[in-house]
C-alpha positions, 0 to 999 in steps of 0.5 A, a space after each residue: 698170623 703166629 699162634 700163642 706160645 705153646 707150653 709143654 704136653 703134661 704127659 710128655 716123658 722126658 729122656 733124662 730125669 729132671 734135677 730138683 736143683 736145676 729149678 733154683 738159680 744160684 742167687 736165690 735166697 733159699 740157698 741162703 737160708 740153706 747155708 745159714 742153717 747148715 753153718 750152725 751148731 744147733 745143739 750148742 744153741 739149744 735145739 732139742 732132739 739134735 741126736 737121734 736116738 737109736 730105737 723107735 721111729 726116726 724124726 725130722 732133723 731139727 735144721 730142716 724144721 728150722 730151714 722150714 720156718 725161716 723160709 716160711 717167715 721170709 715168704 709171709 707163711 707163718 701158719 703150721 697148716 699152710 707151711 705143710 701145704 707148701 712143703 707139698 707143692 712149693 718147688 723151693 721149699 721142696 728143695 730146701 727140706 730135701 722133699 720132706 712133708 711133715 705134718 702141721 702138728 710136728 711143725 708147730 711143736 718145733 716151734 713151741 719147743 725150740 724157744 731158746 734155740 730160735 732166740 739163739 739163731 736169731 742172735 746169731 745172725 745179728 752177730 754175723 752181721 756185726 762180724 761183716 761190719 754192718 754196724 759200723 755207725 754207733 747210732 741206733 734208733 729205739 721204738 715200740 709198735 703195738 702187735 695184735 695178740 690172739 686175745 679178742 678185745 671182749 675177752 679182756 677185763 677191766 674193773 669198769 667193764 666188768 662192773 658194767 656186765 654186772 650191772 647189765 645182768 643184774 637188770 636182767 635179773 630185776 626185770 624177770 622178778 618184777 615180771 613174777 611180782 606182777 603175775 602174782 598180783 594179778 593171780 595168773 602166777 604159773 610155775 614154768 620150769 623153763 624160766 626158772 632154769 633161765 633164771 638160775 643160769 643168769 645168777 650163775 653168770 653173775 656169780 662168775 662175773 662177781 668172781 672175775 671182778 675180785 680178780 681183776 681188781 687183784 691183778 697188779 695192773 687192774 686187767 685180765 686177758 682170758 685167751 691170752 693172759 700176758 696180752 694186754 688192752 693197749 691204745 693203738 691209734 686215737 680212741 682205738 684200743 686193741 688187745 696187743 703186745 708192745 714189741 721194742 726194737 733197736 735199729 741202726 741207721 745205716 742198713 736199717 738192721 734190727 740189732 735188738 728186740 724185746 716183746 712186753 705187755 706194757 702199754 707205754 714206751 716209758 722207762 724202756 729206754 735204758 733196757 733196750 739200749 743195754 740189749 743194743 750195746 750187747 748186740 753191737 759189743 759197743 758202750 758208747 752208742 747214741 740212741 734216739 727215741 721219741 717223746 714217748 720214751 721220755 723218763 728222767 731217771 731212765 734217761 740218767 741210767 742210759 747216760 750211767 750205762 755209757 749211752 748218749 740218749 737223744 729224747 725230746 721232751 713232750 709237754 704234759 703240764 697242760 699249761 697251754 690249755 689253762 692259758 698260763 706260762 709254760 715251765 720252759 719260759 723260767 730260765 735256770 742260771 746254774 751258777 746262782 742256782 736260781 730260776 727267772 720268771 717271764 716278768 724277770 723276777 728271781 725264783 730262789 731255792 727254798 727247800 729240798 724234798 723227797 718224792 717217791 725216792 726222788 730228790 726235788 728241789 723247790 724254787 719261788 718267790 715270796 708270796 707278796 711279790 708274786 701277788 703284785 706281779 702284773 702277770 700273775 693271771 698268766 703265771 698260776 691260776 692259784 691264790 699262791 705264788 708259782 713254784 718250780 720243781 727242779 730234780 737233782 739230776 736236772 742238768 743231764 736232761 738239759 745237756 741232752 736238750 742241748 745236743 737235740 738242738 745241735 742235731 735237728 735232724 735227729 727226729 727225721 733219722 728216727 722215723 726213717 729208720 725204726 719205723 721201717 722195719 714195723 711197716 715191713 713185718 706187719 706187712 708180712 703178717 698181713 692184717 692178722 695177729 701173732 699165731 701163739 699165745 704168751 710170752 714164750 710163744 709170742 717172743 718165739 715168733 717175733 724172733 722169727 719175724 726179726 730173723 727173716 727181716 735181718 736175712 732179707 735186708 742182708 740179701 738186699 745189701 750183699 746179694 745172695 751169693 756174696 752173703 753165702 760166701 761171707 757165711 761160709 768164710 
């Protein structure tokens, strides 16, 4: 019976020294990172300290630090302290950074100080993908996802939350004063300096809360985060709320590469379709692209702006009227006749154009029956709950939305394509991040982090599509 496979003795001396390059196979993705960064002109991309000073202690080459970070985000090592440890024990990383071991502060400062350079690096890799004809199709899907910020929910304040805190502190003060009054009535009042100090501390807390309430009410969105001021409280799932950033991405449907992305703190995706579409147009160097998004992006003016910019948006319209809950006819049951400029109601009555109004800069046309005809209708109770007649409002550019609805009807798989495309990158990046939040605070630094995440994701996708060696040859060509 044979024994176990024996390993090499830890004290065995080799005749020839081992070369670090022998431990890294030719198809290892770490060689892709090395080639990619070596081909970049870091000075033109905005990286700092690309030219070493003639005097003083030498610093680390920005290329080495960039390689370190790309490797870290590609391998789920985003923390500067963990990157420091890995550079001392990880053979791949030793090969990549030439056995240099920068400390965590140096690593963290590089990410903080090179926001512009890292952003341009991410864009450069997208440009490489474009030149390799990865974006042949002009079909792009857009979506947003909430990523947790460093800010805890208890350090986020809204008017109702601050009001609740103030009421609680005021109750504590009142209870304390009531106890003093009872003690005075019973002639048992005793001066206790400790209690007086507690009362002063509570009053100071109350004053701070009232000052905070004033700041919250003055804030444009009536919300303040104290740890990361740029983060916002957002609905994540159902009734669950977390302090997050809303990250927007534009993903191509063929290879699932992220063509463009943006970090926002707007809780809603509404009115972000056109801006993300323009980012995708710039990245792909194409104007005539089709962008698919879910109903959370439906906003008439934003869709019109996207069409004016040369895009073909496909966005389903959600029912936000609540007609079904009220038990009345939905607006979609009123059919519009463009030739006669009238609406036909479910009772086959004609709602004629009456007048035009402008609300918040938007031109709206009103259609309705005369009130007597409407009151006499047998279906009035199912048409409106009011005493007057049912009125239909039509936006002056409603025909644009109707044309988009026809395209969606002719392409019923659009929403399935959207789901299969744009949710994949978010799932992958969040899996790499783990059950945690961004490492940094504020828009500038969080955007830098997201650039590294997107760069790592796209690089990983390209390695999967072309293979490491083919990708290296393409980048060097």
